[in-house]
N, C-alpha and C positions, 0 to 999 in steps of 0.2 A: 335629337328627338326630345321635344319638351314633354314634361309631365302634363297631365290634364289640367292641373291648377295653373301651371305656367302658361299653357295655351289659352285658358280662359282669361287670364290677366292680360295677355297680349291682345286677345280678341277685343276686350273692353277698351283697351288703349287705342287700337286701330279704329274702332268705331267712333270713339271720341275725336280722334284726329280727323277722320273723314268728315264727320259732322261739322267740325270747326272749319274745315276747308271748303265747306259748302257742297260736298258731294251728295248725290241722291241715292247712289247704288254702290255697294262695295262687294267685290267678289272675293270670297274667302276660299283659300286653297288649303284644306285640312287633310287631304289624303283619304284613302279608303281603307287603310290598314296594311301592315307590312306583308301580310300573307294573302291579301285579296279576299278576306272574309269579313270586312267591316270592323275596324278597330275601335278601341275605347275612345280615342281622341275624337273621331268623327261623330260617334253617337253622343258623347258628352257635349261637344260644341253645338251640335244640332239641338239638343235638349235645352241648352242655355239660350240659344237664339229663339227657340219656340217660346220659352218662358219670358224672354225680353219682349217678344211680340205681344204676348198676352197681357203683359204689364204696360204696354204701349211705350216702352223705352226705344223700340224701333218700330217702323211701320209694318214690316213683314219680313219673311225670309222665304226663299224658294230653293229647295234642295236640288242639287245637280241632276238627280234622276227625274225630277219634274220639269226641268228647264227645257221646254220644248214648245213649239207654237200651238200644239193641240191642248196644252194645259191652260185652263182659264186664267189663272193668276199670272202666268207667264205672258200670255197673249195681251192682257191688260197692260202689263209693264212695257211690252214691245210697242203697243200703240202709243203710250206716253213718251217712250224713248226709243224711236225707231233705229237709232244708231246701234242699239244692242243686237239687232238682227245680224250684225257682223261678228258677234262673239263666237269664237271657234268651238266653244262647248255647247252652244245651242243645239238641241236635238241629239246630243251624243249620249245621254244617260250617264253622265260623269258623276258618280257617287262621291268623288273626291273634292267637290266644290259645293259651295252654298252662296247664293246671292242674298245680300242683306239690303233691304230697302230702308233708307233713313228718312 
């Protein structure tokens, strides 16, 4: 189990690698917390991603609980990348993931 700082460092590294590989979307699996109550890791990484989006370091991020067809931002992504309609987490309210738009 990484510390918050280790997880942030790995997140930045994975985003850089994905961008260099030409990927447009990266699915981060950060978990929801060891006791199902929303762990520090999840909250910290989501805050980091939100700040990165505001600073335009990434295009956007969609939290797992919002990753559904009825969410406006999710639907826009699905229209641009219809292959994501096959994602097994779509519509499941999975708080343990976040999609990062590069």
